[in-house]
C-alpha positions in Angstrom: 129.1 60.7 -37.6 128.4 57.6 -39.1 124.7 56.9 -38.8 123.0 53.7 -37.2 120.2 51.2 -38.0 118.4 49.2 -35.5 116.4 46.4 -37.1 114.3 44.6 -35.0 112.5 41.7 -36.4 109.8 40.6 -34.7 107.2 37.6 -34.7 104.8 37.3 -32.2 106.1 38.7 -29.3 104.1 41.6 -28.5 104.5 41.5 -24.6 108.2 42.0 -24.9 108.2 44.2 -28.2 107.5 47.3 -25.8 110.3 47.3 -23.5 113.2 46.3 -26.7 111.9 49.5 -28.6 112.3 51.8 -25.7 115.5 50.1 -25.1 116.6 51.3 -28.4 114.9 54.9 -28.1 116.7 55.7 -24.3 120.5 55.4 -26.2 123.2 58.1 -25.1 124.2 58.2 -29.0 121.4 58.5 -30.9 120.0 55.4 -32.9 119.1 57.4 -36.5 116.3 55.2 -37.6 114.4 52.1 -35.8 113.1 49.6 -38.5 110.7 47.2 -36.9 110.0 44.2 -39.3 106.8 42.4 -38.2 106.7 38.8 -40.0 103.3 38.1 -40.2 102.7 38.1 -36.3 99.1 36.9 -35.2 99.2 38.0 -31.8 98.6 42.2 -30.6 101.8 42.9 -32.5 100.4 45.9 -34.5 98.1 47.3 -31.8 101.9 47.5 -29.8 103.0 49.3 -32.5 100.6 51.8 -33.1 100.7 52.7 -29.3 104.3 53.2 -29.5 104.2 56.7 -31.5 106.0 57.9 -34.6 110.1 57.4 -35.3 109.7 53.8 -36.7 110.0 52.5 -40.0 107.1 49.6 -39.7 107.1 46.9 -42.2 104.8 44.0 -42.4 104.8 40.9 -44.7 104.0 36.8 -44.5 105.7 34.7 -41.7 108.9 33.7 -43.6 111.5 33.4 -40.3 113.6 35.3 -39.1 116.3 35.5 -42.0 114.1 36.2 -44.4 112.5 39.2 -42.3 116.8 40.0 -42.1 117.1 40.4 -45.5 114.3 42.4 -46.3 114.5 44.7 -43.2 118.6 45.2 -44.2 117.5 46.5 -48.0 115.7 49.2 -46.2 118.5 50.2 -44.4 120.2 53.3 -44.4 122.5 53.8 -42.1 126.5 53.1 -41.9 126.2 50.8 -38.8 124.0 47.9 -38.4 122.3 46.9 -35.2 120.3 44.0 -34.9 118.2 43.7 -31.8 116.2 40.8 -31.0 112.5 41.3 -30.1 112.3 40.0 -26.4 115.5 41.7 -25.4 116.7 45.0 -24.0 119.2 47.1 -24.6 121.1 48.9 -21.8 121.4 52.8 -22.6 125.2 53.1 -23.3 124.9 50.0 -25.4 124.8 52.3 -29.1 127.9 54.1 -27.7 129.9 51.5 -26.9 129.5 49.2 -30.4 129.9 52.3 -32.5 132.7 53.7 -30.4 134.7 51.0 -31.2 133.7 51.0 -34.8 134.7 54.8 -34.9 137.9 54.2 -33.1 138.8 51.1 -35.1 138.7 51.8 -39.2 139.8 48.3 -40.4 137.8 46.9 -37.7 134.3 44.8 -39.2 132.2 44.2 -36.1 132.3 45.9 -32.9 131.1 42.7 -30.1 130.3 42.8 -26.2 129.1 41.3 -23.6 125.7 40.9 -22.0 123.7 39.8 -18.5 120.6 37.3 -18.6 117.4 37.8 -16.7 114.2 35.7 -16.0 111.1 38.1 -14.9 111.4 38.0 -10.8 114.4 36.7 -10.5 118.2 38.4 -10.2 120.1 39.2 -13.1 122.7 36.7 -13.9 126.3 37.1 -16.0 126.4 35.9 -19.8 126.0 32.1 -20.6 129.4 30.6 -22.1 131.9 33.4 -22.4 135.8 32.5 -23.3 138.9 33.6 -22.2 138.9 36.8 -24.3 142.5 37.3 -23.1 143.8 34.5 -25.4 143.7 34.1 -28.7 141.5 35.7 -31.3 138.1 36.6 -31.6 137.3 34.7 -34.3 139.0 31.0 -33.2 136.7 31.7 -29.9 133.6 32.2 -32.6 134.3 29.5 -34.4 134.7 27.3 -31.3 131.1 28.5 -30.4 128.7 31.2 -29.9 129.0 33.8 -27.2 128.9 37.2 -29.3 124.8 37.7 -29.5 123.3 39.9 -32.4 122.1 42.9 -29.8 125.7 42.6 -28.5 127.3 43.6 -32.0 127.4 46.2 -34.7 128.6 45.6 -37.9 129.8 47.9 -40.7 127.2 48.3 -43.6 129.8 47.3 -45.8 130.8 44.4 -44.5 127.2 42.8 -44.8 126.9 43.4 -48.4 130.2 42.0 -48.9 129.4 38.6 -47.3 126.0 38.1 -48.8 122.3 37.9 -47.0 121.4 35.5 -44.4 120.9 31.9 -45.4 116.9 31.6 -45.5 117.1 27.7 -45.2 118.7 27.1 -41.6 116.1 26.5 -38.8 117.8 28.0 -36.2 121.8 29.3 -36.1 120.9 32.0 -38.4 122.7 34.5 -36.3 125.7 32.3 -35.6 126.5 31.2 -39.6 126.3 35.0 -40.5 128.5 35.8 -37.7 131.3 33.1 -38.5 131.5 34.4 -42.5 131.8 38.1 -40.6 134.6 37.1 -38.3 136.5 35.2 -41.4 135.8 38.5 -43.4 137.1 41.2 -41.2 138.5 41.9 -38.0 135.9 41.4 -34.7 137.0 44.2 -32.1 135.3 42.9 -28.4 134.9 44.5 -25.2 133.5 42.8 -22.3 131.4 45.6 -21.2 127.5 44.3 -20.7 125.7 46.1 -23.2 122.2 44.5 -23.0 120.1 42.3 -21.0 119.0 38.5 -22.4 115.4 37.8 -21.5 115.0 34.4 -21.0 111.2 32.6 -21.5 109.7 29.3 -22.0 107.8 30.3 -25.7 108.2 28.8 -28.7 111.1 29.6 -31.1 111.5 29.3 -34.8 109.6 30.7 -37.7 105.8 29.4 -38.1 106.6 26.4 -40.1 109.3 25.3 -38.2 108.2 26.4 -34.5 110.0 24.4 -31.7 109.4 24.3 -27.6 111.9 26.1 -25.7 113.0 22.6 -24.2 113.7 21.1 -28.0 115.9 24.0 -29.1 119.3 22.3 -27.7 118.5 19.1 -30.1 117.7 21.4 -33.2 120.7 24.0 -32.4 123.4 20.6 -32.2 122.0 19.3 -35.0 122.3 23.0 -36.9 125.4 23.9 -35.9 126.8 20.3 -36.8 125.0 20.6 -40.6 126.5 24.4 -41.3 130.1 23.6 -40.1 130.1 20.5 -41.9 129.3 23.0 -45.0 131.7 25.5 -43.7 134.7 22.6 -43.4 136.2 22.5 -46.8 135.0 26.5 -47.5 137.5 28.0 -44.8 141.1 27.4 -46.0 143.4 25.7 -43.5 145.5 28.8 -44.0 143.0 30.7 -42.4 143.4 28.6 -39.0 147.5 28.6 -39.9 147.1 32.6 -39.6 145.8 32.1 -35.8 149.4 31.1 -35.1 153.2 31.6 -35.2 155.2 28.4 -35.3 159.2 28.3 -35.7 158.5 26.3 -39.2 155.6 25.0 -41.7 155.1 21.7 -40.7 154.8 22.7 -36.8 152.4 25.4 -38.3 149.6 23.2 -40.3 150.3 20.8 -37.1 148.8 23.5 -35.0 146.3 24.4 -37.5 144.9 20.8 -38.2 144.7 20.3 -34.2 142.9 23.8 -34.2 140.6 22.8 -36.8 139.7 19.4 -35.2 139.2 21.1 -32.0 136.2 23.2 -33.9 134.4 20.2 -35.5 134.4 18.0 -32.1 132.6 21.1 -30.6 130.5 20.9 -33.2 130.0 17.0 -32.6 131.4 16.3 -36.2 133.7 13.4 -35.0 134.6 12.0 -38.3 135.9 15.4 -39.4 137.7 15.8 -36.5 139.4 12.4 -36.5 140.5 12.8 -40.0 142.3 16.2 -39.1 143.5 14.8 -35.4 144.9 11.8 -37.7 146.8 14.2 -40.1 148.4 16.3 -37.4 149.7 12.8 -35.7 151.7 12.3 -39.1 153.3 15.5 -38.7 156.6 15.9 -36.8 155.5 12.3 -36.0 158.6 12.1 -33.0 157.9 15.5 -31.8 155.9 16.2 -28.7 153.1 18.6 -28.0 153.9 22.2 -26.9 151.5 23.8 -24.3 149.6 25.6 -27.1 148.6 22.1 -28.5 147.5 20.4 -25.5 145.1 23.6 -24.8 143.6 22.9 -28.0 143.0 19.1 -27.5 141.8 20.2 -24.1 139.1 22.6 -25.7 137.9 19.5 -28.1 136.5 17.7 -25.3 134.8 21.1 -23.7 131.5 21.7 -25.9 128.6 22.4 -25.1 126.8 20.0 -27.1 129.0 17.5 -25.3 130.5 14.2 -26.1 127.9 11.7 -26.7 129.3 11.0 -30.5 132.8 10.4 -29.5 131.9 7.3 -27.1 130.2 5.4 -29.9 132.2 2.7 -30.4 133.2 3.8 -34.0 134.6 7.0 -33.0 136.3 5.2 -29.9 138.2 3.0 -32.5 139.4 5.5 -34.7 140.9 7.5 -31.9 142.7 4.5 -30.7 144.2 4.0 -33.9 145.9 7.7 -33.7 146.8 7.3 -29.9 148.7 4.3 -31.6 149.8 5.4 -34.8 152.6 7.8 -33.8 154.1 9.0 -30.7 152.8 12.7 -31.9 149.2 10.7 -32.1 150.0 9.4 -28.5 150.6 13.0 -26.8 147.5 14.1 -28.9 145.2 11.3 -27.3 146.9 11.5 -23.9 145.9 15.6 -24.2 142.2 14.6 -25.3 141.9 12.2 -22.8 143.1 14.9 -19.9 140.2 16.8 -21.7 137.6 14.2 -20.1 138.4 14.5 -16.6 135.5 17.3 -15.6 133.4 15.6 -17.5 133.8 12.5 -15.7 133.9 14.2 -12.2 130.4 15.7 -13.8 129.1 12.2 -14.4 130.3 10.9 -11.4 128.6 13.7 -9.0 125.7 13.7 -10.7 125.6 9.6 -10.2 125.1 9.2 -14.1 125.9 5.7 -14.8 125.6 6.1 -18.6 127.9 9.0 -18.8 130.4 7.5 -16.4 130.7 4.4 -18.0 131.1 5.8 -21.5 133.7 8.4 -20.6 135.7 5.5 -19.0 135.6 3.3 -22.0 136.6 6.7 -24.0 139.7 7.4 -21.9 140.9 3.7 -22.4 141.1 4.2 -25.6 142.5 7.2 -25.7 146.0 5.5 -24.0 148.9 5.0 -26.1 152.3 4.7 -26.0 154.6 7.8 -24.8 154.7 10.9 -25.8 157.0 12.4 -28.7 160.7 12.0 -27.6 161.7 14.9 -30.1 161.0 18.5 -28.5 157.7 20.4 -29.2 157.7 23.2 -31.6 157.3 26.4 -30.3 154.0 27.7 -31.2 151.8 30.3 -30.3 148.4 31.9 -30.9 148.2 35.4 -32.3 146.0 38.0 -30.7 145.1 39.4 -34.2 144.8 37.7 -37.6 147.2 38.9 -40.4 145.4 41.2 -42.8 146.0 38.7 -46.1 144.3 35.8 -44.2 140.4 37.4 -44.3 138.1 35.5 -46.8 134.9 36.5 -47.9 132.5 33.3 -48.0 128.9 34.2 -49.5 126.4 32.0 -49.2 126.2 28.8 -51.5 123.4 28.6 -53.6 
């Protein structure tokens, strides 16, 4: 049976650490080793570790951040399957059995993924935060659009980590997301919607000592980091990988839906210049053809990212989107689908009596008004449920 290594990087989380380790020890499938990497904690972490007793491989080093801790711990791990667990969350008893069982049953998969539940001390448990419709598309398409799969809910083949390279040590946040993208580009992700851990919600500080930030600042740091990460991915993820997510009735149709999908990914990361470039290119392919249902859904999702659409409401972005709407009938159809994606945001703004957002969204909707849609029939396109093996790519960090 493949060996499982659980890695717990920790920094100043002594008050949560015992529950995390206890969760790993209560697994119904044996965790063969638990590696605790103390990243220069200044609280009572080492006292807690001494109380935990034997059976844990403990390492300590000067604080260098979670990525450095993970890279160092990975070099010590002996298991075939790697399970990274945050120091403030709690694995449910069947987690290891569920995740390792997926990898056992799917030898071609590189990553096993599952769901989670959220909790805050003294409050009822809740379901996961953002969770996509796993009945559509491929897991990697969902991952590219937004993070929903967390390290505690993932088990990864060691050989896959070796292929894609180390965690990036230059990022202040989203190191797990950046790594997950590289893993999903290199090998299939197999998912279950079973919850395998409890995600603790608390107000403690985040980040390494050199880049510490409060919980209420996380969104701004997260947004900027995600945008920078995907700007780096843009020219490295070949368009052919996006094409591999779909089936279409011709090369132009396939390229058009792939461009729309890549535009959607970058729009959701608030990189509107990149998104507009792809929307514009898509408008020039089959310029007289209407959008099919798959293409319309992509455009709707482009307006639904968790980081909002403030950048889309800026005058320069509105002007560029107005140009797409007026360029070709296909461009008008793209703009119409994007405009429809604004409806729920407008309802939310009105309900909250947020005058600034209401006016901004209304102006953006006006910019997206174009002529009629395409006069030719929409191309036949549909999403695949699996990425063809030949499409996967290994992307190691760029020095």
